[in-house]
MARFIDREN-623846 format. One line per field, with one value per atom (N, C-alpha, C, O, CB): residue number from 1; z, x, y. Coordinates in nm, 4 decimals. Atoms other than C-alpha are relative to their C-alpha. Last residue first. Glycine has a CB too. Example, Ala and Ser with C-alpha at 12.3 -4.5 7.8 and 13.67 -1.06 7.14 Angstrom:
BEGIN
num	[2,2,2,2,2,1,1,1,1,1]
pz	[-0.0060,0.7140,0.0730,0.0899,-0.1415,0.0000,0.7800,0.0000,0.0665,0.1246]
px	[-0.0820,1.3670,-0.0770,-0.0261,0.0414,0.0890,1.2300,0.0900,0.1936,-0.0992]
py	[-0.1190,-0.1060,0.1090,0.2198,0.0462,-0.1190,-0.4500,0.1200,0.1181,0.0027]
This chain:
BEGIN
num	[135,135,135,135,135,134,134,134,134,134,133,133,133,133,133,132,132,132,132,132,131,131,131,131,131,130,130,130,130,130,129,129,129,129,129,128,128,128,128,128,127,127,127,127,127,126,126,126,126,126,125,125,125,125,125,124,124,124,124,124,123,123,123,123,123,122,122,122,122,122,121,121,121,121,121,120,120,120,120,120,119,119,119,119,119,118,118,118,118,118,117,117,117,117,117,116,116,116,116,116,115,115,115,115,115,114,114,114,114,114,113,113,113,113,113,112,112,112,112,112,111,111,111,111,111,110,110,110,110,110,109,109,109,109,109,108,108,108,108,108,107,107,107,107,107,106,106,106,106,106,105,105,105,105,105,104,104,104,104,104,103,103,103,103,103,102,102,102,102,102,101,101,101,101,101,100,100,100,100,100,99,99,99,99,99,98,98,98,98,98,97,97,97,97,97,96,96,96,96,96,95,95,95,95,95,94,94,94,94,94,93,93,93,93,93,92,92,92,92,92,91,91,91,91,91,90,90,90,90,90,89,89,89,89,89,88,88,88,88,88,87,87,87,87,87,86,86,86,86,86,85,85,85,85,85,84,84,84,84,84,83,83,83,83,83,82,82,82,82,82,81,81,81,81,81,80,80,80,80,80,79,79,79,79,79,78,78,78,78,78,77,77,77,77,77,76,76,76,76,76,75,75,75,75,75,74,74,74,74,74,73,73,73,73,73,72,72,72,72,72,71,71,71,71,71,70,70,70,70,70,69,69,69,69,69,68,68,68,68,68,67,67,67,67,67,66,66,66,66,66,65,65,65,65,65,64,64,64,64,64,63,63,63,63,63,62,62,62,62,62,61,61,61,61,61,60,60,60,60,60,59,59,59,59,59,58,58,58,58,58,57,57,57,57,57,56,56,56,56,56,55,55,55,55,55,54,54,54,54,54,53,53,53,53,53,52,52,52,52,52,51,51,51,51,51,50,50,50,50,50,49,49,49,49,49,48,48,48,48,48,47,47,47,47,47,46,46,46,46,46,45,45,45,45,45,44,44,44,44,44,43,43,43,43,43,42,42,42,42,42,41,41,41,41,41,40,40,40,40,40,39,39,39,39,39,38,38,38,38,38,37,37,37,37,37,36,36,36,36,36,35,35,35,35,35,34,34,34,34,34,33,33,33,33,33,32,32,32,32,32,31,31,31,31,31,30,30,30,30,30,29,29,29,29,29,28,28,28,28,28,27,27,27,27,27,26,26,26,26,26,25,25,25,25,25,24,24,24,24,24,23,23,23,23,23,22,22,22,22,22,21,21,21,21,21,20,20,20,20,20,19,19,19,19,19,18,18,18,18,18,17,17,17,17,17,16,16,16,16,16,15,15,15,15,15,14,14,14,14,14,13,13,13,13,13,12,12,12,12,12,11,11,11,11,11,10,10,10,10,10,9,9,9,9,9,8,8,8,8,8,7,7,7,7,7,6,6,6,6,6,5,5,5,5,5,4,4,4,4,4,3,3,3,3,3,2,2,2,2,2,1,1,1,1,1]
pz	[0.1065,-4.6947,0.0446,-0.0271,-0.1299,0.0629,-4.4079,-0.0820,-0.0606,0.1215,-0.0569,-4.3369,-0.0742,-0.1888,0.0132,0.0654,-4.4775,0.0918,0.1664,-0.1522,0.0401,-4.2366,-0.0511,0.0256,0.1187,0.1262,-4.1781,-0.0596,-0.1601,0.0283,0.0092,-3.9272,-0.1328,-0.2400,0.0018,-0.0549,-3.8430,-0.0077,0.0601,0.1705,0.0721,-4.0851,0.0516,-0.0252,-0.0204,-0.0960,-3.9076,-0.0695,-0.0837,0.0915,-0.0015,-4.1705,0.0944,0.0955,0.0633,0.1270,-4.0553,0.0070,0.1002,-0.0446,0.0475,-3.7169,-0.1354,-0.1790,0.0847,0.0025,-3.6804,-0.0392,-0.1227,-0.0897,-0.0183,-3.5956,0.0016,0.0552,0.0924,0.0640,-3.7473,0.0187,-0.0583,0.0641,0.1490,-3.6529,-0.0720,-0.1799,-0.0510,-0.0050,-3.2745,-0.1712,-0.2342,0.1074,0.0120,-3.2945,-0.0205,-0.0804,0.1198,0.1343,-3.4016,0.0026,-0.1058,0.0022,0.1079,-3.1040,-0.1304,-0.2069,-0.0029,0.0001,-2.8569,-0.0997,-0.1493,0.1471,0.0516,-2.9800,0.0048,-0.0825,0.1075,0.1177,-2.9073,-0.0729,-0.1614,-0.0115,0.0683,-2.5700,-0.1337,-0.1775,0.0362,-0.0322,-2.5182,-0.0359,-0.1187,0.1656,0.1206,-2.6697,0.0030,-0.0957,-0.0279,0.1081,-2.4219,-0.1269,-0.2053,-0.0240,-0.0478,-2.1240,-0.1207,-0.1503,0.1519,-0.0071,-2.2696,0.0164,-0.0526,0.1037,0.1457,-2.3412,0.0074,-0.0709,-0.0725,0.0664,-1.9931,-0.1498,-0.2079,0.0092,-0.0309,-1.8414,-0.0552,-0.0724,0.1416,0.0693,-2.0674,0.0625,-0.0121,-0.0132,0.1625,-1.9376,-0.0774,-0.1531,-0.0710,0.0324,-1.5687,-0.1346,-0.1761,0.0768,-0.0451,-1.6019,-0.0103,-0.0718,0.1640,0.1060,-1.7796,0.0378,-0.0427,-0.0450,0.1239,-1.5202,-0.1164,-0.1740,-0.0478,0.0417,-1.2131,-0.1257,-0.1701,0.1072,0.0491,-1.1570,-0.0544,-0.1349,0.1019,-0.1160,-1.1548,-0.0602,-0.1786,0.0845,-0.0280,-1.4331,0.1309,0.1919,0.0418,0.0955,-1.4816,0.0644,0.1507,-0.0852,-0.0424,-1.2102,-0.0884,-0.1028,0.0262,-0.1432,-1.2193,0.0509,0.1650,0.0503,-0.0301,-1.5997,0.1410,0.1680,-0.0320,-0.0611,-1.6511,0.0416,0.0968,-0.0811,-0.1166,-1.7320,0.0724,0.1949,-0.0474,-0.1091,-1.9527,0.1163,0.2265,-0.0380,-0.0473,-2.1609,0.1166,0.2084,-0.1104,-0.1106,-2.1679,0.0366,0.1392,-0.0406,-0.1301,-2.3080,0.0932,0.2135,-0.0257,-0.0567,-2.5713,0.1164,0.2116,-0.0921,-0.0647,-2.6880,0.0769,0.1671,-0.0985,-0.0836,-2.7326,0.0693,0.1918,-0.0533,-0.1214,-2.8840,0.1091,0.2260,-0.0288,-0.0758,-3.1335,0.1231,0.2236,-0.0745,-0.0601,-3.2018,0.0634,0.1805,-0.1066,-0.1375,-3.2348,0.0452,0.1586,-0.0015,-0.1069,-3.4992,0.1272,0.2268,-0.0281,-0.0258,-3.6935,0.1001,0.1949,-0.1167,-0.0966,-3.6609,0.0277,0.1337,-0.0531,-0.1316,-3.7947,0.0718,0.1898,0.0068,-0.0637,-4.0747,0.1225,0.2048,-0.0611,-0.0021,-4.2134,0.1097,0.2051,-0.1657,-0.1089,-4.1817,0.0539,0.1745,-0.0639,-0.1269,-4.3570,0.1089,0.2232,-0.0059,-0.0521,-4.6235,0.1225,0.2191,-0.1096,-0.0485,-4.6593,0.0638,0.1690,-0.1054,-0.1395,-4.6780,0.0600,0.1772,-0.0050,-0.0638,-4.9958,0.1743,0.2741,-0.0934,-0.0351,-5.1453,0.0907,0.1898,-0.1224,-0.0180,-5.1490,0.0445,0.1633,0.1055,0.1155,-5.3089,0.0374,-0.0311,-0.1949,0.1439,-4.9840,-0.0952,-0.0675,-0.0733,0.0829,-4.6839,-0.1608,-0.2540,0.0595,0.0041,-4.5536,-0.0675,-0.1419,0.1338,0.0852,-4.5802,-0.0582,-0.1784,0.0649,0.1371,-4.4204,-0.1040,-0.2176,0.0028,0.0584,-4.1373,-0.1317,-0.2262,0.0987,0.0479,-4.0890,-0.0593,-0.1522,0.1417,0.1027,-4.0843,-0.0599,-0.1767,0.0269,0.0801,-3.8032,-0.1296,-0.2171,0.0448,0.0418,-3.6326,-0.1005,-0.1887,0.1446,0.0720,-3.6394,-0.0482,-0.1581,0.0982,0.1266,-3.5464,-0.0923,-0.2117,0.0234,0.0784,-3.2365,-0.1550,-0.2404,0.0596,0.0236,-3.1095,-0.0915,-0.1889,0.1443,0.0948,-3.1506,-0.0498,-0.1669,0.0617,0.1265,-2.9655,-0.1139,-0.2218,0.0092,0.0207,-2.6710,-0.1558,-0.2379,0.1311,0.0229,-2.6380,-0.0654,-0.1858,0.1453,0.1245,-2.6612,-0.0422,-0.1612,0.0205,0.1188,-2.3934,-0.1410,-0.2343,0.0146,0.0043,-2.1641,-0.1198,-0.2065,0.1436,0.0626,-2.2086,-0.0156,-0.0852,0.0859,0.1408,-2.1408,-0.0879,-0.2079,0.0006,0.0776,-1.8207,-0.1642,-0.2586,0.0790,0.0121,-1.6943,-0.1052,-0.1991,0.1403,0.1285,-1.7978,-0.0020,-0.1151,0.0046,0.1306,-1.5662,-0.1157,-0.2157,-0.0071,0.0327,-1.2973,-0.1340,-0.2262,0.1211,0.0348,-1.3040,-0.0423,-0.1313,0.1201,0.1168,-1.2814,-0.0588,-0.1811,0.0139,0.1052,-1.0092,-0.1259,-0.2115,0.0200,-0.0188,-0.7766,-0.1327,-0.2203,0.0256,-0.1286,-0.7082,0.0110,0.1238,0.0470,0.0209,-0.9974,0.1453,0.2369,-0.0979,-0.0660,-0.9131,-0.0179,0.0085,-0.0876,-0.1346,-0.9452,0.0523,0.1650,-0.0023,-0.0968,-1.2367,0.1185,0.1991,-0.0157,0.0205,-1.4563,0.1307,0.2271,-0.1450,-0.1153,-1.3170,-0.0031,0.0981,-0.0483,0.0115,-1.4851,0.0861,0.1838,-0.1170,-0.0893,-1.4423,-0.0344,-0.0675,0.1291,0.0510,-1.7606,0.1028,0.0598,-0.0204,0.1178,-1.6899,-0.0415,-0.1087,-0.1198,-0.0263,-1.3435,-0.1193,-0.1083,0.0757,-0.0012,-1.4796,0.0355,-0.0040,-0.1236,0.0948,-1.4109,0.0235,0.1349,0.0257,0.1457,-1.2710,-0.0914,-0.2014,-0.0289,0.0418,-0.9115,-0.1424,-0.1848,0.0631,-0.0199,-0.8595,-0.0403,-0.1002,0.1368,0.0904,-1.0327,0.0115,-0.0883,0.0004,0.1297,-0.8079,-0.1129,-0.1739,-0.0462,-0.0163,-0.5063,-0.1329,-0.1874,0.1621,0.0215,-0.6537,0.0302,-0.0315,0.0738,0.1296,-0.6741,-0.0329,-0.1240,-0.0552,0.0539,-0.3171,-0.1547,-0.2087,0.0391,-0.0660,-0.2115,-0.0507,-0.0957,0.1749,0.0699,-0.4238,0.0431,-0.0392,0.0080,0.1509,-0.2706,-0.0793,-0.1489,-0.0759,-0.0153,0.0867,-0.1392,-0.1775,0.0978,-0.0004,-0.0121,0.0173,-0.0318,0.1121]
px	[0.0909,-1.0414,-0.1260,-0.2056,-0.0203,0.0959,-0.8284,-0.0828,-0.1039,-0.1022,0.1116,-0.5201,-0.1112,-0.0927,-0.0369,0.1178,-0.2073,-0.1210,-0.1444,-0.0501,0.1211,0.0367,-0.0864,-0.1232,-0.0709,-0.0490,0.4109,-0.1347,-0.1145,0.1307,0.1060,0.2831,0.0292,0.0113,-0.1629,-0.0748,0.6086,-0.1132,-0.0940,0.0633,-0.1038,0.4569,0.0836,0.1540,0.0733,-0.0999,0.1412,0.1264,0.1262,-0.0651,-0.1162,-0.0598,0.1107,0.2160,-0.0598,-0.0359,-0.4001,0.1226,0.1506,-0.0958,0.0583,-0.3693,0.0437,0.1530,0.0445,-0.0672,-0.2491,-0.0837,-0.1730,0.1116,0.0743,-0.5033,0.0396,-0.0220,-0.0509,0.1293,-0.3786,-0.0905,-0.1805,-0.0727,-0.0335,-0.0206,-0.1231,-0.1263,0.0933,-0.0419,-0.1404,0.0146,-0.0477,0.1650,0.1201,-0.3170,0.0363,-0.0479,-0.0916,0.0759,-0.0065,-0.1023,-0.1272,-0.0516,-0.0344,0.1634,-0.0400,-0.0216,0.0872,0.0473,-0.0889,0.0882,0.0413,0.0084,0.1434,-0.0794,-0.0247,-0.0887,-0.1186,-0.0221,0.3291,-0.1665,-0.1768,0.0586,-0.0697,0.2441,0.0173,-0.0085,0.1111,0.0927,0.0020,0.0803,0.0329,-0.0469,0.0929,0.2470,-0.1236,-0.1804,-0.0513,-0.0579,0.5155,-0.0876,-0.0796,0.0950,-0.0050,0.2763,0.0808,0.0443,0.0703,0.1210,0.1467,0.0315,-0.0345,-0.0875,0.0435,0.4976,-0.1355,-0.1344,-0.0175,-0.0992,0.6170,-0.0325,-0.0226,0.1421,0.0440,0.3082,0.0870,0.0418,-0.0104,0.1036,0.3922,-0.0565,-0.1252,-0.0916,-0.0314,0.7427,-0.1137,-0.0951,0.0340,-0.0657,0.6327,0.0440,0.0466,0.1061,0.0963,0.3779,0.0693,0.0232,-0.0449,0.0835,0.6106,-0.0913,-0.1106,-0.0776,-0.0678,0.8801,-0.1083,-0.1174,0.1300,0.0650,0.6582,0.0627,0.0247,0.0009,0.1121,0.7276,-0.0565,-0.1493,-0.0831,0.1114,1.0919,-0.1372,-0.1578,0.0161,-0.0409,1.3893,-0.1173,-0.1164,0.1904,-0.0095,1.4321,0.0061,0.0898,0.1205,0.0775,1.2777,0.0007,-0.0950,-0.1322,-0.0003,1.5250,-0.0773,-0.0580,-0.0551,-0.1165,1.5564,0.0016,0.0344,0.1201,0.0158,1.2084,0.1091,0.0893,-0.0619,0.0902,1.2881,-0.0381,-0.0445,-0.1343,-0.0666,1.5781,-0.0795,-0.0247,0.0583,-0.0798,1.3762,0.0979,0.1347,0.0675,0.0687,1.1187,0.0695,0.0361,-0.1246,0.0283,1.3540,-0.0693,-0.0438,-0.0911,-0.1197,1.4957,-0.0284,0.0465,0.1037,-0.0558,1.1589,0.1201,0.1246,0.0264,0.0756,1.0348,0.0408,0.0494,-0.0935,-0.0358,1.3743,-0.1245,-0.0917,0.0066,-0.1070,1.3233,0.0248,0.0550,0.1071,0.0057,0.9572,0.1161,0.1083,-0.0189,0.0684,1.0332,-0.0147,0.0268,-0.1440,-0.0914,1.3022,-0.0627,-0.0051,0.0357,-0.1018,1.0582,0.0859,0.1056,0.0828,0.0724,0.7918,0.0754,0.0555,-0.1312,0.0134,1.0317,-0.0629,-0.0277,-0.0586,-0.1263,1.1366,0.0016,0.0833,0.0789,-0.0300,0.7837,0.1327,0.1381,0.0352,0.1026,0.6717,0.0534,0.0639,-0.1668,-0.0427,0.9985,-0.0978,-0.0601,0.0022,-0.1375,0.9183,0.0329,0.0588,0.1434,0.0209,0.5594,0.1148,0.1120,-0.0426,0.0641,0.6698,-0.0287,-0.0014,-0.1332,-0.1016,0.9107,-0.0719,-0.0124,0.0526,-0.0899,0.6382,0.0964,0.1111,0.0721,-0.1190,0.3701,0.1021,0.1015,-0.0172,-0.0722,0.0752,0.1593,0.2560,-0.0808,0.0056,-0.1397,0.1072,0.1614,-0.0530,-0.1066,-0.0202,-0.0052,0.0606,0.1141,-0.0178,-0.3673,0.1139,0.1111,0.0090,0.0928,-0.4113,0.0099,0.0019,-0.1191,-0.0410,-0.0703,-0.1000,-0.0591,0.0223,-0.0928,-0.1830,0.0474,0.0630,0.1290,0.0782,-0.5138,0.1153,0.0914,-0.0937,0.0630,-0.3043,-0.0588,-0.0449,-0.0864,-0.1031,-0.0809,-0.0502,0.0029,0.0891,-0.0474,-0.3813,0.1375,0.1563,0.0369,0.1078,-0.5463,0.0463,0.0179,-0.1345,0.0061,-0.2046,-0.1077,-0.0867,-0.0361,-0.1140,-0.1562,-0.0248,-0.0250,0.1320,0.0378,-0.5135,0.1115,0.0863,-0.0125,0.1178,-0.4747,-0.0133,-0.0314,-0.1250,-0.0670,-0.1228,-0.0845,-0.0446,0.0530,-0.0371,-0.3280,0.0850,0.0913,0.0792,0.1132,-0.5755,0.1055,0.0863,-0.0985,0.0453,-0.2704,-0.1091,-0.1134,-0.0665,-0.0781,-0.0885,-0.0807,-0.0837,0.1276,-0.0085,-0.3746,0.0846,0.0525,0.0764,0.1244,-0.4459,-0.0156,-0.0981,-0.1169,-0.0028,-0.0986,-0.1138,-0.1084,0.0043,-0.0852,-0.1121,0.0080,0.0108,0.1708,0.0543,-0.4226,0.0841,0.0410,-0.0127,0.1023,-0.2762,-0.0535,-0.0717,-0.1244,-0.0798,0.0496,-0.1194,-0.1056,0.1128,-0.0374,-0.2107,0.0829,0.0651,0.0836,0.1098,-0.3868,0.0363,-0.0203,-0.0967,0.0567,-0.0676,-0.1090,-0.1176,-0.0267,-0.1089,0.0624,-0.0504,-0.0726,0.1703,-0.1238,-0.2642,0.0867,0.0401,0.0031,-0.0152,-0.5952,0.1262,0.1569,-0.1093,-0.0618,-0.6668,0.0523,0.0866,0.1028,0.0715,-0.9698,0.1033,0.0633,-0.1564,0.0559,-0.7800,-0.0465,-0.0186,-0.1177,-0.1056,-0.5853,-0.0458,-0.0014,0.0759,-0.0562,-0.9011,0.1034,0.0783,0.0596,0.0803,-1.0940,0.0720,0.0683,-0.1840,0.1269,-0.8533,-0.0603,-0.0036,-0.0206,0.0505,-0.5550,-0.1373,-0.2212,-0.0010,-0.0221,-0.4309,-0.0667,-0.1139,0.1569,0.0861,-0.5601,0.0177,-0.0769,0.0432,0.1336,-0.4164,-0.0898,-0.1911,-0.0465,0.0365,-0.0543,-0.1581,-0.2207,0.0412,0.0949,0.0722,-0.0798,-0.1228,-0.0969,-0.0320,0.4027,-0.1012,-0.0705,0.0188,-0.1012,0.3430,0.0361,0.0719,0.1154,0.0478,0.0109,0.1243,0.0922,-0.0576,0.0928,0.1670,-0.0537,-0.0569,-0.0962,-0.0753,0.4562,-0.0847,-0.0553,0.0532,-0.0505,0.2055,0.1049,0.1071,0.0859,0.0842,0.0114,0.0496,0.0066,-0.1107,0.0193,0.3425,-0.1151,-0.0936,-0.0248,-0.1226,0.4246,-0.0185,0.0104,0.1408,0.0043,0.0860,0.1199,0.1084,0.0017,0.1002,0.1003,-0.0348,-0.0919,-0.1119,-0.0652,0.4346,-0.0981,-0.0625,0.0458,-0.0907,0.2900,0.0501,0.0586,0.1118,0.0881,-0.0114,0.0847,0.0332,-0.1057]
py	[-0.0803,2.8266,0.0259,0.0867,-0.0701,0.1141,2.7236,0.1035,0.2228,-0.1053,0.0046,2.9606,-0.0956,-0.1365,0.1343,-0.0916,2.8522,-0.0013,-0.0964,-0.0564,0.0851,2.6613,0.1006,0.1896,-0.0868,0.0609,2.8102,-0.0697,-0.1378,-0.1130,0.1174,3.0828,-0.0725,-0.0148,0.0562,0.1339,3.3012,-0.1076,-0.2086,0.0149,0.0405,3.5733,-0.1129,-0.1785,0.1045,0.0486,3.6178,-0.0603,-0.1826,-0.1062,-0.1191,3.8206,-0.0542,0.0095,0.1599,-0.0626,3.6704,0.0639,0.1392,0.0931,-0.1330,3.5288,0.0136,-0.0227,0.1262,-0.1306,3.1765,0.1167,0.1023,-0.0054,-0.1166,2.9060,0.1295,0.2216,-0.0086,0.0176,2.5861,0.1343,0.1680,-0.1305,-0.0087,2.6702,-0.0047,0.0545,-0.1134,-0.1494,2.7414,0.0026,0.0881,0.0413,-0.0555,2.3898,0.1485,0.2153,-0.0320,0.0725,2.2140,0.0829,0.1356,-0.1672,-0.0563,2.3950,-0.0052,0.0895,-0.0166,-0.1430,2.3088,0.0713,0.1737,0.0702,-0.0035,1.9300,0.1675,0.2261,-0.1001,0.0230,1.9396,0.0500,0.1350,-0.1638,-0.1149,2.0419,0.0219,0.1340,0.0059,-0.1039,1.7600,0.1469,0.2247,-0.0161,-0.0110,1.5466,0.0927,0.1394,-0.1323,-0.0432,1.6179,0.0274,0.1220,-0.0883,-0.1307,1.5598,0.0689,0.1827,0.0108,-0.0761,1.2432,0.1339,0.2116,-0.0421,-0.0067,1.0993,0.0774,0.1724,-0.1549,-0.0909,1.1903,0.0291,0.1372,-0.0633,-0.1342,1.0257,0.1024,0.2156,0.0193,-0.0400,0.7281,0.1210,0.1907,-0.1033,-0.0158,0.6945,0.0555,0.1508,-0.1430,-0.1240,0.7492,0.0249,0.1408,0.0138,-0.1150,0.4769,0.1541,0.2503,-0.0304,-0.0385,0.2476,0.1152,0.2063,-0.1152,-0.0581,0.2979,0.0091,0.1175,-0.0963,-0.1160,0.2533,0.0545,0.1629,0.0993,0.0341,-0.1340,0.1366,0.1295,-0.0738,-0.0165,-0.0598,-0.0010,0.0254,0.1418,0.1381,-0.1393,-0.0097,-0.1167,-0.0229,0.1078,0.2264,-0.1401,-0.1666,0.0215,0.1226,0.4435,-0.0999,-0.1760,0.0240,-0.0082,0.7348,-0.1134,-0.1554,0.1306,0.0755,0.6814,-0.0410,-0.1566,0.0746,0.1360,0.7864,-0.0750,-0.1832,-0.0793,-0.0545,1.1487,-0.1188,-0.1089,0.0832,-0.0578,1.0491,0.0264,0.0296,0.1142,0.0915,0.8081,0.0474,-0.0259,-0.0504,0.1003,1.0517,-0.1077,-0.1669,-0.0581,-0.0864,1.3158,-0.0864,-0.0895,0.1330,-0.0114,1.0557,0.0853,0.0632,0.0508,0.1348,0.9726,-0.0021,-0.0857,-0.0957,0.0621,1.3103,-0.1101,-0.1187,-0.0262,-0.0686,1.4466,-0.0531,-0.0733,0.1786,0.0385,1.1688,0.0729,0.0084,0.0046,0.1562,1.2265,-0.0300,-0.0670,-0.1152,-0.0214,1.6173,-0.1339,-0.1579,0.0784,-0.0631,1.5502,-0.0054,-0.0492,0.1456,0.1133,1.3198,0.0345,-0.0416,-0.0364,0.1000,1.5925,-0.1164,-0.1758,-0.0479,-0.0628,1.8558,-0.0765,-0.0751,0.1197,-0.0106,1.6614,0.0421,0.0010,0.0728,0.1410,1.5707,-0.0088,-0.0864,-0.0578,0.0355,1.9374,-0.1430,-0.1656,-0.0090,-0.0566,2.0396,-0.0527,-0.0785,0.1601,0.0866,1.7776,0.0702,-0.0015,0.0009,0.1352,1.9071,-0.0665,-0.1303,-0.0811,-0.0174,2.2630,-0.1307,-0.1568,0.0814,-0.0518,2.1669,0.0229,-0.0178,0.1470,0.1192,1.9567,0.0502,-0.0213,-0.0669,-0.0685,2.2434,-0.1132,-0.1453,0.1203,0.0815,1.9972,0.0794,0.0461,0.0337,0.0661,2.0626,-0.0535,-0.1606,0.0845,-0.0367,2.2654,-0.0337,0.0126,-0.0634,-0.1558,2.2743,0.0371,0.1352,0.0642,-0.0361,1.8877,0.1476,0.1731,-0.0229,0.0534,1.8231,0.0283,0.0522,-0.1503,-0.1072,2.0643,-0.0573,0.0200,0.0369,-0.1277,1.8524,0.1121,0.1893,0.0711,0.0184,1.5304,0.1267,0.1628,-0.0923,0.0125,1.6782,-0.0276,0.0408,-0.0935,-0.1351,1.7837,-0.0213,0.0625,0.0939,-0.0592,1.4314,0.1543,0.2020,-0.0001,0.0680,1.2588,0.0736,0.0948,-0.1544,-0.0398,1.4800,-0.0394,0.0493,-0.0703,-0.1456,1.4154,0.0612,0.1322,0.0852,-0.0269,1.0560,0.1322,0.1657,-0.0295,0.0423,1.0825,0.0036,0.0475,-0.1327,-0.1132,1.2542,-0.0111,0.0805,0.0469,-0.0943,0.9759,0.0985,0.1156,0.0576,0.0589,0.7022,0.1175,0.1487,-0.1651,-0.0200,0.9058,-0.0335,0.0468,-0.0905,-0.1694,0.9219,0.0399,0.1211,0.0709,-0.0521,0.5469,0.1626,0.2217,-0.0527,0.0510,0.4549,0.0399,0.0666,-0.1454,-0.1045,0.6850,-0.0595,0.0193,0.0137,-0.1160,0.4890,0.1055,0.1725,0.0482,0.0027,0.1566,0.1270,0.1721,-0.1092,0.0025,0.2403,-0.0060,0.0644,-0.1428,-0.1351,0.3607,-0.0088,0.0708,0.0680,-0.0717,0.0212,0.1592,0.2227,-0.0109,0.0483,-0.1700,0.0541,0.0436,-0.1115,-0.0685,0.0498,-0.0504,0.0352,-0.0447,0.0340,-0.0240,0.0549,0.1278,-0.1541,0.0357,0.1034,-0.0693,-0.1077,-0.0762,0.1039,0.3610,-0.0673,0.0074,0.0359,0.1427,0.5633,-0.1173,-0.2307,-0.0499,-0.0296,0.8993,-0.1300,-0.1708,0.1065,-0.0159,0.7774,0.0038,-0.0779,0.1056,0.1086,0.6954,-0.0082,-0.0806,-0.0022,0.1139,0.9926,-0.1448,-0.2146,-0.0335,0.0246,1.2284,-0.0981,-0.1470,-0.0285,0.0942,1.4314,-0.0531,0.0307,0.0569,0.1335,1.5939,-0.0957,-0.2010,-0.0306,0.0036,1.9588,-0.1493,-0.1905,0.1117,0.0231,1.9272,-0.0204,-0.0895,0.1046,-0.1132,1.8504,-0.0040,-0.1024,0.0601,0.0099,1.5045,0.1582,0.1879,-0.1483,0.0231,1.4744,0.0491,0.0953,-0.1426,-0.0989,1.5798,0.0185,0.1284,-0.0289,-0.0971,1.3818,0.1196,0.2223,-0.0125,-0.0434,1.1016,0.1322,0.2042,-0.0812,-0.0147,1.0765,0.0598,0.1625,-0.1374,-0.1441,1.1291,0.0238,0.1341,0.0200,-0.0973,0.8279,0.1511,0.2485,-0.0350,-0.0169,0.6207,0.1050,0.1850,-0.1305,-0.0708,0.6949,0.0088,0.1156,-0.0809,-0.1553,0.6103,0.0603,0.1743,0.0108,-0.0617,0.2710,0.1430,0.2145,-0.0816,-0.0179,0.1922,0.0599,0.1550,-0.1387,-0.1044,0.2337,0.0313,0.1480,-0.0356,-0.1009,-0.0229,0.1390,0.2395,-0.0270]
């Protein structure tokens, strides 16, 4: 029970309030918390993929911009994975590893979702916006 309380405290520290959900709050053991973290990441990844495809659609046939988008996304994925490996290294080999790793993936993915949403909603005339406005 003490381990579950420590893990719950770790989750509370790592998980921003916006990402805390009923699943994590009701998890009764480490395996359930790990499952909640995996589900949160899967949901965030689905959001990311939807936004990425919407940006690709808006970019259209501009091959150079499509390649830049692809390269940026690949670089971001490499960063995300390396960062989460580092973040979770303190619990490497332990029962909390997958939870900590997935919580990191979820957090960084949600930050990337915010970035992609910004690109889709740039103000008219924003010269730093690489995505054309919706028709």
